[in-house]
Residue, then its C-alpha position, 0 to 999 in steps of 0.5 A: x351431034x356436037x362439032x369441035x370448036x375451030x382452032x383458029x385464034x379469035x382476033x381482037x384489036x385494042x379498044x382502050x388502053x386501061x382496064x381496071x377489074x375490081x373483084x370481090x363480094x360486096x356483102x362481106x365487109x372488106x372483100x368489097x374493096x376491089x369493086x369499090x375501087x373499080x366504081x371509084x375509077x368509073x367516077x373519073x369518067x376517063x375515055x381511055x379507061x374501062x373499069x369493071x366491078x365484079x363479084x368474081x373473075x370469070x372466063x367471060x372477061x377474056x374479051x374485055x381483057x383482050x381489048x386492053x393494053x394494060x389491065x389492073x386486077x384489084x382484090x382484097x388480100x387480108x393477112x397475106x400482105x403488108x398493111x398497105x397496097x401492093x402492085x405486082x406484075x402478073x407473069x402469064x404461065x407462072x405462080x398459080x395453076x392455070x385452071x378455071x373452077x368448073x363448079x363456080x366458073x371463077x378463075x385467078x387473074x393468071x388463069x384468065x390471062x392464059x385463057x385470053x392468050x389461048x382464045x385471042x392470041x394475045x394478052x395485055x401487060x397486067x398487074x395485081x393490086x392487092x389492098x390490105x383488109x381485115x374482116x370478111x363477115x357478112x354485112x360488115x362495113x369496110x374496116x378503117x384498114x380497108x378504107x385507107x387501102x381503097x384510098x391508097x389503091x386509087x392513088x396508085x392507079x392514078x399514078x399508074x395512069x400518069x406513068x403509062x398514058x401517052x399524052x399527059x393525063x390530068x385527073x378530073 
């Protein structure tokens, strides 16, 4: 017999200030920019920053999101954005349907933040950092547009960390 899930909200305390989640398919050319940026942030080895590189956003990330004060989602944006990087705030409950795909177990940043709020009773301030890209063929290397976008994204994240860090932050 199945029992109903408890309705009490799970509690979590903030464990780190910043979470950087880079997502995309590393086998499909420029779609790899999200994970590449997250891995580069990991190389900085900053104690207040937890970088995560994933193929897709899944509900399993909700606990990590709930443990952060700030989250930056990093993704490729292709033709739908300018040939630069865009850092836009994510407003929970807006813009994108709050559904999780049952066939792939993947979701959007908005849906993941809404899920985090429902489970943990909170969600951190969040932004979507979109990197300009142009090709997504299997096995393609990063285009020059994507390489430039990764560099710009890392500078944008560095500036973000400096702006939101309580003590002055110095890059390694």
